[in-house]
Each structure stands twice: as C-alpha cells, then as structure tokens.
C-alpha angles and dihedrals in degrees: 000000000000109000096188112110119250121255092252134346129215095266090049090048089056093047091047090050092051090048090046091049091049092044092047093048089062091045101047099030123092088255096068115171112256094214117109108263102175088124095058104104097186095053090047092048091051092050089049092050092046090056089045094052090039088065087066097038096051095061089044090052091050091048091050091052093050089045090053089049091050093049090049090050092049094048099042108013086233133109115254114248102309095208090051092048091048092047092048093048090047092052089047088051090049091050090049091048090052091051089051094045091048092051090053101041109021092115090060096045127085121233091253094055092045091051091052091048089061100034102049095053089046090052090051088049088051089053093048090054093044091058093049098083090044094052101036110025100067092061098034129104119242091253092053091047090053090048093049094046087049090054089044093050089050090051090049089050093047091046090053089061103032096042094049092118092067126055121200100017085055094050092045087050091053095044091046087058101044107030098056091041094049090050094051093049092063091083094043111114114246096018110065124151095338095068089041092057091043089054090051090047091049088051091052091046090050089050090050092046088050090050092049093046091047091051090049091048093048091047092048092046091048092052090045090051089047092047091048089047088051093046090047088049088046088049092047090047090048089050090045090050091045091049093045087049090051090047090047092049090046091047090047088050090048091046088050092049090044089049090051090047091049090049092048091047090048091050090046091047090048089049091048090046091050088046091048089050093047090048093049089047093047102034120115092226120085117243125200125180115201136186120239090266090057095257111146113242104175140000134186127232091260088060089058091045096052100038101029092231117128120223092251092050096054107030110097094023131098119274088228084082086084093052117121130205093244093087127058128218093266089063094055092041087055092046094053092041090057093043092053094046100042104021094234139067129183133172144099125297138168114245136176131242125220090262091057094256114141119227133179114240132192101221136185122190122192130186120231113206134191126232091280091052095252114142113250103167142009118218117204121195117183143157134201110256098165091113093049089047092055088046090052092048088049092049090045087050089050090047092053102034138064111252093216105048100017090234124131117281131218094282091056090043091059093046094050091042092055093045093047092050090049093049091045090051093050095047097039093238135128128259124205129213115194120186120190137172133180121264115242090354088143090063087058094053092043096048106027098030135250094276088062088045091054091050091050090051091055091050092049092050090052095050092047092051090054092061097048133093122243090250093054122092124217119195136170114229093188141287108016095332119115133182129207122196115202115196126192099028115174094190138358090253090075088065090049091054091053091047091054090050090050093051090049092052088065091058092091119065121249112250108216124179092260105013142045107213131190108210132178130194138204124212134205119198132199124181128208124258099008097060100027144339101215132054098251095052092047092048091048094048096045088052091052088051089051090052091050089052091051091047089050091062106284128256089076142093132228136193116228115267124185089242089066089068090061091046090050090051092051089047091051090049090050093051093050089047092047090053089057095040095083094051092046091049092238093137119085141168124245119193125220115199123234114213135198111252092222099058105000091240117156111259098169147328136248115223111228123191118236129184122206112192094189111234093018090054130212120355113215114245093233086064103048104028093066088049091051089051095049096045095045098247095115093089092052091046093046089054091051089049092053093049093044093049094048091047091050090052090053094047094050089054093049092049091056100258094118128234111318124196114233129192121208129190117238123201126224091251092056090049095050106031109020122071094247096171092051093044093052093045091049094046092046090050094048092049092040095233131133119255088226087076091065129080121191118212118202128175123255093238093050092053098043096045092074112002090168092065098034096045095071090047093051090044089055091052092048092049088054091053099258116138118232122215129185109221127210092013116189095032094085135050104274124187113217090205093056091039091057092051099042119094096247126152104180139031118205115205112223115250090237091071093045092051091052098040095083095055104029121055093202091056088050090050088052092054090048091050093052090049092050090046091053091051091049090051091044092241128138119244131215126192112207128192095042105163106161136046089236090060089048093050091048091049091048090049093056094049103262104156103197130037133193129186154093088291089077106021142335121233109283140180117270088247091060091051090050091050091053091049089053092050 
C-alpha cells in the first residue's frame, strides 16, 4: 500500500476552491486589488484560461447575434435593431482585438491589466444582451420571442461553461442574458409565468453550473500549478543534482590531479632527498649537524676525511672537540652571538684534527628552526683552506719581498715606513731612514755578469741583516739600492752609529763561489721629523744625502742637509742638459798630445771629451761624466766619441797632416754590453782608416773586476790592430798574474803618482817599479799628468818612454792643433 499522501483530498479541494473563489473575487471583481500581483500564478493561469476559452466564445456570440438577426428577418421581413446589431458586432470585434493583443503582449502585461482587458469587453457585451429584450421583444411575435429566449438560454449555458475562469463578470453576463428575457416573456401569449419561472430556474442553473465549472477549473489549475511547481522543483533539483554531479566529477578529477601532483611531488621530493643525501655524502665539504646544546648528531664522510674523526668517534660528543687554541673565548662568544641574532655565521677559523694538527677552515653555520621559530638544529658546512692559506701567505710574502734576496720590497717599505712614522708621531720619538747602494756595483755587473752581481747582492743582504736590530727593517728597493728603517731613535747619533757599523761590515771582501770581490758602499740618512714628516719627503731627502756621500768620495755616509736639495736640483738640471747636449752639438773632443820622453816629439793624441754649455761655459768632465754614467748616457756618448775621433783622424790625413794615432777612453758599459770590436771595425771601415791608428784606454778597475770577460774583448781589439792601454794604473787592485795574461799594450801611470814623485821618494820608487814592470811584460808605458820639466826629466831618467801633461800642451780643439801644424 502506498503510504505517500495524495496530492490533494476532498476537504483540501473544497478549501482550495473556497480560497480560489475568494481570491478570484478580488481579481475579477470591480474592486481589484491595486497591489502588483505578477507573481500570483493562479490568477495568471485563470486569466490565461479566460482568454483561451474566449477565443471559442467570441465566434459563438457573433453567430448568435447573426442568428437572431436572421430569425427577426424571417419573422418580420425587417432588420433587427441596427444600432444594437452594430454595437454587438463592435463589442465582439473589441473582444477579438483584446484576445489578439493579449496573445501578442501578455508577457509584458500585468495580471491586473490582462483581467481588465477581458472583463471590460465582457461587461459591454453583457450590456448589449441586456438591451436586446427591451429593443426587440415589444415588437416580436411570440414565436420569435421563444426562439430568441432559446438562443439567449443557449448563450447563458455556454457562458456558464466558457466563462468559468471569471467570477462576477460571468455571472453578470448570465443574468444580463436571462433576467431581461425572462421578464419580457411574462406578457408573451402562451407562456406566462411558467416560462418566466423556467427562465429564472435556467439562470440559477447556469449560475450553479458556472460555479461548479469554476471550482473544477480552479482546482485543476491549482493542481496544474502545483504539478508545474513540483516539476519545476524537480527540474531545479535535477539541475542541482546534475550540477552537483558535475562539481563532484570535477572535484574528483581535481582530487585525482592533485593526488597525481602530490605523488609526483613526493617522488620528486624523494628524488631530491636522495640526491641531497648523495650530494652530502659525496661532497668535498664537511657537514656537521648539531643539537642546540652543541652535541654532534650527524656528519658526512668528508668530515671524517678532513678532521680525521670517524662518525662513531664524534657523534654524541660536543663540537668543541674540534676547537683549537688559536682563538680565545671572545671569538666564540661573538660567533654564537651573531648566530643567535642573525641565524647564520660564516668566516674562517682554526680547528684541530684528531691527531692534534691545526688546520684553517672556511665554515658556514646555519640555524634550523621549527614552526614556532625555536632553534632545533645547527648545520655546519666547512672545507679545509689551509693549503690556500699557505699559498696566500706565500703570495703575500712574494708581493712584499724581493725574490732574489728575500728582503722586503718597495711595497713593504711603504707600509713599514707609514707605520713607523705613525708610531714615532704617537710616541714623540724619532725615526731614521738610511739609503745605501754599492759603489761601482755597475762595474761588477758589466764585467763579471749579472749572475755574479746577484750572488753579491745576496751576500750583501745577509751581511747587512747581521748588523741590524730586531726592530729595524731592511728592504731592497732594486738594483744595488737598500733601505734601512730604524724605529725608536732617541737621537740622530744612533743612526750614525749604525752607519759606521755598516761601513765597517764592508771592510772584508765578499767570498763568492768563483770570485773574491772588494766592495764599498755609501749611505744617506734622513731623520723624522727633522728632515720630513711623510714617506715621500723622507725617502727623497735620504736619497739626496746618499748622492752627497757618493759625491764626497764614496765609502761614507751623510745626513741630509737642506743644501743637498739645491745640489740635487742642479744635478737634475745637469742631467737634463746633458741629454740635450748631443742633439745640440754642445759636446766636442779636445786632443792632448803625447810626446816622446827623449826629444818631446808628438807621437799621438788622447781624445778628451768637453762640454760647452754656451753662456754657462765649459763643464768640467769630472762633473758630467759621472752623471752620464749614472743616467745611462755614457754608451751613447762613447759611440759619438768613437765616431768623432775616427772622423778626425781621416780629416787630418785628407788635409795632409799624415796619419795620427788617437787614444779614446772606453767605459765599463761599452766594454761589457756594447759590441766594441764591431763598432770600431765598422767605424774604421766607414772612415777608411786603419784600426792601428786607434788606442783604447780602459781603467784598471774595469779590467781587473772581471778579467775572464774583458780578456776576450781586449784580445779581439788587439787582433784587429787596436792598441789597448790600462788607464789610472796603480789606483786599483791589479793582479800581476792577470796582467801578464791580458792582451795589454800600454800602461798609463796615474797622475797622482807623478805629482808626488818629485817630493816623495816612495812615490818615485813606485813609478820606477811600474816602468820596470812594463818593460818586463814588454808593454809600453805612458806617464800622464806631467806638469813640470823636472818631472819630465825624472821620468826620462827612469826609462818612461811617453809623457803627457800640461808641461807640453793642454787639451785643445783639433783646429788649434792644425793651426800649430801650419805654423
């Protein structure tokens, strides 16, 4: 048995009918509610049904009117009341127009307007039928009356059925049809009250039929609306279910995709985790995971390789086991303070391996926190940078030290100099700068070679370091120049004491693997703050003091004096002027004759360099020759002297003065670095003169410094026919063994021995010994600096063959010699 309640019971139907009647009364009566009722589905459905059934009633009414007009025509041969007929047909047309208008615009019209569109034409129609008995019955025959009332009754009956959707307008329409007709039938012969009563009964029956039809219609419409509402709800539920199903399917699809994504992410995360573990296991950097209390929880193999601690030896123990003694507690307090405040620390620290060896590591420590920000772990990643540290220290040492001697270089000098000045300023003490260089070191390089010079520099550096205090700094600026920084001086005399000690340290010769070299040095001293308050000024003033010491005769030291600045300025001007002298043709050669001791006849000339600076006059050779040697111009000037001397020999021969022998002086640089043999051969060939007309004079110190190197050069000159003379003989440290083997033709006795020979018997004995030595070695001998006839007679008496000096002639230009020849 179906337990679900029925759609509507009998009682419900009656109640609904009553409600519908009451509701429809307010809708279809003249007192229609003014409130908007577009949302009342029942009223709207009744109005719609009224217009639908009206489409059937309107033609029926038009047919009834035309039928009445036909009956009246048949009975009376006259047209029924034209105005009535016209009014009736007009109302019928109006109703038809309302039906059409409603069909076209019902969606835009309210229920109230639609009700008026049906009711008002119906009321007009009721008025038309109410007037019919008044206008037609008085003149109608009884038969016509009965026919008309029959048609009216039919219209009333049809209206009871077709006008069921409306209430009072329908009842008025029925009464308008039946009441006037029943009243008018009273006076119809043969009918009387009986027909009248029947008419009234038929009107009542029509009203009852209309009521029943209306109730049935209202109930059916209500059920239809309810069913439509249920269907609408069902459709809505179906749509909702379909939408929910779609959403469920979409959610299921999204869930599936999300699940796939989560699975993919999980796989990727697992792969990354495996990769991370593999990377940590195989990385070259050590990894250590610590608890907040510093206990080691996990390490990787690189940790074991770097520190020497196996995982089982370190896990569970404090990380302080790696701590070395190179950092104090303040270092670690600062480390942990920064780690707690920023969550990260990175830097370098010294740690200790398991065997106790200290190593430098580059470490990064990161804090791992939980969701509440509380530290749960510390992760330390580090690598061993000890080797890089030592490399950096080595590079730093190389950057600050001379690779040859191991002493500090210029960069270290500037750092120590600035630091020393700052310290002296702070402590109100003095600070000394000593610059020294080796006397004639250039000759060692030029004659013995740079490898011997480097050996000598290393020995000098070692000897100097042995005389310094621990607080002093020794650096090599370059070449043979050294600088000593003396910190904490109480008085300048302390620097003088050290300078004396340094000069004394050069008293003993330097024993090299292949040579035994005597070397001297000169020093320049500048004191802070007396001679300058910044590094540049102190260095410059110490350098000027050094130059003054060298100018004073070498193997000495000088403190800086303000006058040195003026001397340095003049020397710089002299150097600049000398560089321009060659281009300006300010250099010239003067020739001093050499005469035979027996008859004072001229046997040759020595070419001597002279410099005429124009308005400033002649510059003494002892002033500009050292400058030329120091600034590197001596090679260029020597080449010019060679070319000029050879050219002069050729000119004298062309002018008829015969072939003259000329001696030229050669510097140690020309002898060591220039191709002297090639230069002389080329110049002699260009001037078309014989090399036998030339004599090369080299100093004793230049020859004896490195006889192994100079010997082949001198032999090459001699083989070419050039005579070789040793100048300033007796002032150096000649070795008779080397002198015997060297290809030397002439020995020139230094003027200092000639000057003293007339007054000092020992000096005269030395001169005689040199003359006897030259004879023994089958060499010629020349005495230079002869200024008196007494000296000339003495030299001739001891067997000196050639003399040279002011006693016979001063150096003079070639034109002066030519003038004398012409006279």
